C-alpha distance (Angstrom), angle and dihedral (degrees) to the residues before:
residue distance angle dihedral
M1 . . .
K2 3.81 . .
R3 3.80 90.4 .
L4 3.78 89.7 52.4
M5 3.81 91.5 51.1
V6 3.82 92.0 47.9
L7 3.81 90.3 48.9
F8 3.81 90.6 48.5
C9 3.84 92.0 50.2
C10 3.81 91.3 48.1
M11 3.80 90.6 51.5
I12 3.81 92.0 51.1
M13 3.81 91.0 49.1
A14 3.82 90.9 48.7
F15 3.82 91.1 52.6
A16 3.82 91.1 48.0
V17 3.81 91.9 50.2
H18 3.82 91.4 46.2
A19 3.82 90.9 52.1
Q20 3.82 90.6 53.1
I21 3.81 95.6 46.6
G22 3.81 97.0 71.2
K23 3.81 97.2 42.9
K24 3.81 104.5 80.8
A25 3.82 96.0 127.6
N26 3.80 126.3 46.3
W27 3.79 113.7 -153.1
K28 3.78 132.4 -151.3
F29 3.82 121.3 -171.3
T30 3.83 120.4 -160.6
A31 3.80 142.4 151.5
K32 3.80 126.6 -137.6
K33 3.80 121.4 -160.0
L34 3.83 112.3 -132.6
K35 3.82 96.1 177.1
P36 3.82 134.5 -32.4
G37 3.80 107.6 -45.7
L38 3.82 95.4 1.2
Y39 3.81 121.8 97.7
E40 3.77 144.1 165.9
V41 3.80 114.7 -134.7
H42 3.82 111.7 -153.0
L43 3.81 122.0 -154.8
A44 3.80 99.8 -177.2
A45 3.80 123.4 -174.7
E46 3.77 126.3 -165.9
V47 3.79 106.7 -160.7
Q48 3.81 120.0 -154.0
D49 3.80 118.5 -110.0
G50 3.79 112.0 -84.6
W51 3.82 92.4 24.3
N52 3.79 132.9 92.9
I53 3.79 138.5 -163.2
Y54 3.79 124.5 -144.5
S55 3.78 129.0 -116.5
Q56 3.78 123.9 -113.9
W57 3.81 85.0 -117.4
T58 3.81 97.9 57.7
P59 3.83 105.6 137.9
K60 3.80 124.4 -109.1
G61 3.76 112.5 -87.6
G62 3.80 91.6 36.2
P63 3.79 130.5 94.5
Q64 3.81 120.7 -55.4
P65 3.80 109.7 -69.3
T66 3.79 120.0 -137.7
L67 3.80 107.8 -92.0
I68 3.80 121.7 -162.4
T69 3.80 117.3 -167.1
F70 3.81 120.7 -175.5
S71 3.79 119.6 -153.6
P72 3.81 114.2 -120.6
N73 3.82 114.1 -91.9
A74 3.80 118.6 172.6
N75 3.82 91.0 -149.8
I76 3.82 96.7 53.0
L77 3.81 127.1 75.0
L78 3.81 118.5 -166.5
G79 3.80 118.4 -138.0
G80 3.82 99.4 -140.4
K81 3.81 123.4 -71.9
A82 3.78 123.0 -25.5
K83 3.80 113.8 -89.7
E84 3.79 119.9 -133.5
V85 3.78 119.7 -125.4
G86 3.78 114.9 -167.8
R87 3.77 139.8 67.8
M88 3.79 105.6 -56.8
R89 3.76 115.6 -158.6
I90 3.78 125.9 -161.5
K91 3.78 121.4 -155.3
H92 3.78 133.0 166.9
E93 3.80 109.0 -120.2
E94 3.80 114.6 -160.0
V95 3.81 90.4 -160.8
F96 3.82 90.0 64.8
G97 3.80 98.5 25.6
V98 3.84 91.8 -132.9
D99 3.79 140.2 90.2
V100 3.80 105.7 -97.3
H101 3.81 122.4 -149.7
Y102 3.78 113.9 -145.6
F103 3.80 146.5 154.5
T104 3.79 132.7 -137.9
G105 3.80 125.0 -163.6
L106 3.81 108.7 2.4
V107 3.79 130.7 9.7
D108 3.80 126.9 169.4
F109 3.80 119.8 -159.6
V110 3.82 104.3 -155.8
Q111 3.80 121.7 -163.3
V112 3.81 121.2 -173.7
I113 3.80 113.6 -143.6
K114 3.77 135.2 -178.5
L115 3.79 126.5 -153.5
K116 3.81 114.7 -136.9
I117 3.80 90.0 -156.5
I118 3.80 114.2 31.0
R119 3.79 103.8 -125.8
P120 3.80 135.7 110.0
D121 3.79 111.1 -71.5
V122 3.80 142.3 160.9
I123 3.77 127.7 -119.2
K124 3.79 115.3 -156.1
G125 3.75 134.4 -176.4
R126 3.75 149.9 129.8
I127 3.78 132.5 -97.2
S128 3.82 123.2 -157.1
Y129 3.78 119.2 -169.9
M130 3.77 145.8 154.6
T131 3.79 127.8 -132.4
C132 3.80 121.5 -165.0
D133 3.77 139.3 -178.6
D134 3.81 126.8 -172.8
S135 3.80 94.1 -71.9
Q136 3.81 110.7 24.8
C137 3.79 145.9 25.9
I138 3.79 129.7 -146.9
T139 3.79 125.5 -163.0
N140 3.79 119.4 -150.7
E141 3.75 137.6 -179.1
M142 3.79 128.1 -168.6
E143 3.77 140.5 168.7
F144 3.79 124.3 -126.6
S145 3.78 135.7 -165.1
I146 3.82 122.5 -168.1
V147 3.79 125.7 -172.2
I148 3.80 114.0 -134.3
K149 3.83 112.5 -153.5
């Protein structure tokens, strides 16, 4: 019976640790109205201490860059690629053989959008990203949905 209890406790601890492993960046998705029909969509990540997230502009051969994909919506026009607001750092990584572009702490990916017809709408998409610390990297992918009012 004691062995069963110990095994059960170990399983619960393993599930708790596994749940924490993939959650190194907390995301917040919002929209800010600039003027009628023109908005900024904010995909803001708060990265845990000791971890970083990579720029969209990380060179080929390096770690996985952040990739933002917006779902097609006939009423929404995208204004180019999302800009990155935060303190970007650049460091040569021997492991990859390239200069990697990354953020620690906070980074806000800001996409300007325009509504063809001014009415409430929803912008949806997917964000793929990698977070790393000094010894490991974790890739994540998530969907988002932001109401535009």
